[in-house]
N, C-alpha and C positions, 0 to 999 in steps of 0.2 A: 270345800272348793270342788267344783265339778271337773270331770275329765276335760270338757271343752275349754275351761279357763286355764288349764295347765299347759295346753298346747299353744305354741307361738302362732300368732296370726300369719297366715301364708304358708304354713308347713305343708298342708295337704296339697295346696295349689302347686307349690314348687316341686314337691316329691312326685306328684302326678304328671308334671310336665316332662319328667325323665322318660317314662315309657313312650309318651307321645313322640318325643324327639328320636328315641332309639328305633321305634317301629317305622317312623317316617323314613329315616335313613336306611333302614333295612330293606324297605320295599321300593326305593326310588329306581333301581336299575331294571325292575321287572318289565316295564313297558318301553324302555329305551335301550334294551340290550342289543338289538340288531344295529341301531345307529352307533352306539358306543363301540361295539366290536368292529364295525366297519371303519370308524374313525381311527382306531388304534391299530388296525391291521391284524386283528386276531386270527389265529389259525383254527384248526378243528377243535382243539381242547380249550382254547382261550376263553370263549364265552362261558364254559362250564366253571372255570375258576373265577371269572369276573362276577358271576352270580353267586357262587358258593364261598368265596373267600371270607366274607364277613361271618358266615356261620362257623368257619373254622376258628376264628378268633374268639367268637362268643362261647362256643362249646368248650374250648380248652381252658378258658380263664374265669368262667362264671363262679364255680365253686371256690376257687382260690380267692376271687374278689370278695365273695361273701365272708370268708374267714377273716380276711384282712379288715373288712369293714367292721365286723363284730369286735375284733381285738384291738384295732388301732384307730377307730373313729369312722362312723358312717358318713358324716358330713365331709370329712377330709377325703375319703375315697371318691365320693360323688363329685367334689370340686375338681380333683385331679383327673378323674375320668372324663369329665366334660371338657376340660382344657385339652386333653390329648385327642378327644374326638374332634374338636375344632381344628387342631393342627393336621390331623389325618385327612379331614375333609378338604383342606387347602391342597394337600398333596394329590388327592384324587382329582380335583378340579384342574390342576396343572399337569397331570400326567400325560406323557407323550408316547407311552408304550404300554402293552398289556402287563408286563412285569411290574412297572411302577404303580399302575392302577390296582393290581391285585394286592401288592404289598400295602398300599394305602387302605384298601378295604379290610385286610387282615388287622391292621392297626385300629381301624374303626371298630372292628369286632371286639378286640381286647378292651378298648375304652368303653364300648357299650356294655360289656360284661360288668365293669366296675359301676357304671351308672345304674344299671338295672338292679344289681344285688344290693347296692347301698341304699337306693331310693326306697325299695320295698322294705328293707330293714328299718328305715326311718319311719315309714308308715306303721309297721308292726310295733315299734317302740312307742310311738306317740299315741297310738290307739290300742291299748293292751287287751281289750275285751269288749263284749257287749254290742249294742246297736251301733255305736259310733265306729267300731272296727268294721262292721258289716257295711256301713255307709262309705267308709274310707276305701275299703278294698273294692267296692263296686265302682267308685270313681276311678281308682287306679286301673282296674281292669278295663273300664270303658276307654281309657286313653290308648290301650293296645288296639282296640277296634278303630278308634279315630286315626291313629298313626297309619294303619294299613289303608285307610281311605285317603289321607292327605298325601302320602308318599307317591303312589302312582299318578294321582291327579296333578300334583305340583310338578312332578317330573315331566308329565305329558305336556302341560301348559308351557313350561319354561323351554322344553326342547322344541316345541312348535314355534315359540316366539324368538328364541335365540339359539341355544344349543344345549346338549345334554349336560354340559359342564356347569351351567348356571345354578342348578339346584344344589350342588355341593358347596358353592360359595354361600348360598342362603343358609344352608344347614350349619356351616361353620360359624356364621354369625349367631345363629340360635344357640349353638353349644356354648359359645362364650357368654351369652346372656344367661344361660342356665348356671354356668359356673359362678358368675357374679351374684346372681340371686341366691344361690345356695350358700355362698360364703356370708352373705349379709343377713339372710332371713332365717336360716335353719340353726337350731341348737345342736351342739355336738352330743353324740351318744355312743356308747360302746359297752361291751360286756363288762360286768363288775368283776369277772374272773377271767381276764385275758390269758390266752394260752401261748406257749412258745410256738414260733413259726415252724410248721411241719415241713421241713425242706424235702425229705424223701417222698412224702405224700404229694406235695405240690409238683415235684418233678415227674414222678411216675404217672399221676393222674393227667396232668397237662399233656405230656407226650403221648400217653395212651389214647386220650380222646382225640388229640390232633392226628394221630396215625389213623384212627378209625374214620374220621371225617375226610381226611385226605384220600384214603382208599375208596370211600364212597364217591367222592368227587371225581377221581380219576376213573372209577369204574364205569362212568357214563360213556366212556370211549372204548370200553371193552373189559369185561369182568375177568377174563382169563389171563390178562397181561401180567408179567412178573412183578411190575411195580405195584399192581393192585393186590395181588396175592401176598406179596411181602409186607405191604402196609397192614393188611388184616392180621397176618401172623404176628407182626410186631405189636399191634393194638391188643390182641388177646394176651400176649406175654406181659406187656406193661400193666394192663388192668389186673391181671392175676397177681403180679408182684405187688401192686398197690393194695389189694385186698389183704394179702399176706402180711405186709408191713403194718397196715392200719390196725389189724386185729391185735398186734402186740404193743401198740403205742398207748401210753397213758392219756395223751392229749391229741387224738387223731384229727386230721383235716375234716374227715367225714365220719361221724359216729355210726358204725355199721349196725349197731343195735336199733337204730331208727327203723330199719327195714322189718323189724318185728311189729311195728305199729301199723295196723290196717289203714289208718288215715294217711300216714306217710306214703304207704304203697299206692293208695288211690291218687294222692296228689302227684307223686313222681311218675307213676305209670300212666296216669291220665295225661300229664304233660307230654310224655313221650308219644302217646297216640295222637294227641292234638297236633303235635309238631309234624308227625308223619302223614296223618290222614287229612289234616286241614291246611296247615301252613305249607307243607310240601306240595300238595296238589294245587293249591291256589297260586303258589309262586310260579308254577309252570303253565297254567292255563292261559295267561295272557299271550305267551309265545304261540300256543296252539291257535288262539283266535286270530292273531296276526298272520300266521303262516297259512292257515286253512281258509280263512274268510276275508283276509285283506283289511282288517280293521287297523286304524291308525293308533299310535300310542295314546293320543287324547281320547279317542273313542273307547279304547280298552280300559283306560283309567276311569272314565265316567261309568262304564258298565259295572266295574268292580266296586265302585262307590256304593252301589245298591247293597252289596254284601257288607262292606265295612261300615257304612253309615248306619245300617240296621243294627249291626253288632254294637256300635257305640251307644245308640239309644237304649237298646234292651239291657245292656250292661248297667247303665245308669239307673234303670228302673228295676233291676233284678232283686233288690232288697225287698221289694213288694211281693215277691214270690215266696209264700210262706211254706218253704220246704227246708229240711235240713240240707246242709251244703252238698253232701255227696249225692242226695236225690236231685238237687238242682243241677249238678254236673251231669247226672244221668239224663235228665230232661234235655239239657243242651246238646248232648251227644246224639240223642234220639232225633231231635229236630235237624241236626246237621246231616245225619244219615238220610232223613226224609228229603231234605232240600237237595242233597247231592244226587238223589235219584232223578231229579229233574234235569241234571246235566249230562245224563247218559246220552251218547250219540252226538254230542256237540262237536266232535272232531270231524264228522262227516257232513252234518247239516246244522244250520243255526236257526233253531226255533226260538225266536226272541221272547215271546210270551212265556214259554216253558222255562227257558233259562233264567228269565227275570224272576219268575216265581221261585225257582230253585235257589237263586242267590238270596232272595229275601228270607225264605224259611231257614236256610242254613246260616244266614247272618244273624237271625234271632237266636239260633242255637249257639252260635259263637259268642254272642253277648253273655248268655248264661254261663258258658264255659269259662270265659275270661274272668268274670267276677268270682266264680266258684273256685277255680284253680288258684287264683291270687289269695283268696281267703284260706284255703287248705294249706298253701305253701307255708304260711306263717303260723297257722294253728297246729300243724303237725310236728313242730319242733319246740324245744324249750324256749322260754321267752328271751333268754339272753343270747340265743343263737338264731334270731330271726333272719339275719342276712344270709347265714349259711342255708337256711331253708329256702330262701329266695334263690340262692345260687344253685342248689341241687335241682329245684323245680325247673328253672330256666335252662340249666344244662340239658336236662331231659328233653325239653321242648325243642331246643335248637339242634341237638343230635337227631331227634326225630324228624325235624324239617329237612335235614340233609339226606337222611335215609329216604324220606318220602319223595323229595324232588328227584333224587337219583333213580328211584324205582319208576316214577312216571316217565322220566327221560328214557330209561332203558326199555320200557314197554312201547313207547312211541317209536323209538329207534328200531325195535325188533318187528313190530306189527304195523307201523304206519300211523298217520295221524288219526284216521277214523277208528280202526279196531283197537289200536294201542291206547288211545284216550278213553275209549269205552271200558276196556279192561281195567285201566287204572282207577277210573271213577267208581266202578263196581267194587273193586277191592277196598277203596276207602269207605264206601257205604257199609260193607260188611264189618270192617274193622271198627268204625265208629259205633255201629249198633251193638257189637259184642262187648265193647268197653262200657257202653251205657248200661248193659245188663250187669256187668261185674260191679260197677259203681253202685247200682241200685241195691245189690245184695250185700254190700259191705256195711258192717256195723262198727262203731267206734270201739 
């Protein structure tokens, strides 16, 4: 019996719909943030939390969700995560204050963590090796690019036609559909050797990551404030305690020995850099375009579709690039750096042909990155811990995105739209290029 006949029909389609939904939901506020903030009466720090709240939920619970999926059932975690995502979307659509909206986005982040970790674990279990795993991870990675295209575009269209709330109703319906399809079409899978629930590890890591992301989010309004400094001190203390506790546990939440594996370091470190230099930068640039050049949400969404649409297509075709996965990641990061060079100066003047070329080239790089990172995330861990690998990889990505977006916002706030944006883009070019070199030099 071949590998293909052992896999239930629809498995890859349903599992790949999960990152499409999560990334669509993640990106919807990017082009409508000014309208949403005005509608809810947001103060100076309100928009920061409205944009970053989902990252906090994602970052804090991704690794926890991966462990739960491996030990208690990947399909079960995916179904429940999708259901909670639907309920939180309704809360966001009905919110009448910044607090309610931010809490809804936090809940969406936690639910998205469960959906991402479980779905990639399902792909890793269903396609354990070989060409079919490469094909499956290429499709899964492509959905990340497609989601980043659909989110801003759908949000811009619906906000123009009705209001910013409409997209959350649509996404809630899609999340319910994913829950129903997962329950009906997916086979259950879990680790053959489930571990005891690591309560100390879960508490320490979740609170530590939450403190870090909260500090970064609040830092956009001033890095020297006591609440920011306190959050960073607390984050360092909690993460240090987590490492100390995990080194003594027989069944840790995260096996720290994985960091001795070069492939795991490339997968996790690469995801951190991608989050900071790619997701973090591109999540802030729509605000720059609207503030500096007067673009509408729909125009901004259409412009960024060039990047995300190219990312989707290239990720689908990435299996045709006959390079080892780390080298393919390096190529993607190199193209990203080259493309971002075309975005230099966009805060002061909008050279559409140059910006378009930059988005197309960096989008091609992103497509190679998404398929490579997805493949490395499950290749770099033992087969029975594939959801944990997904959780660790995506935790790094979304912590990085919070750091990157905060860094861009801080630079723009300090130096203005023109100079601040240029410095931020230049920093991302250097970071992507340096990481490409590191990935290229890594050997299994």
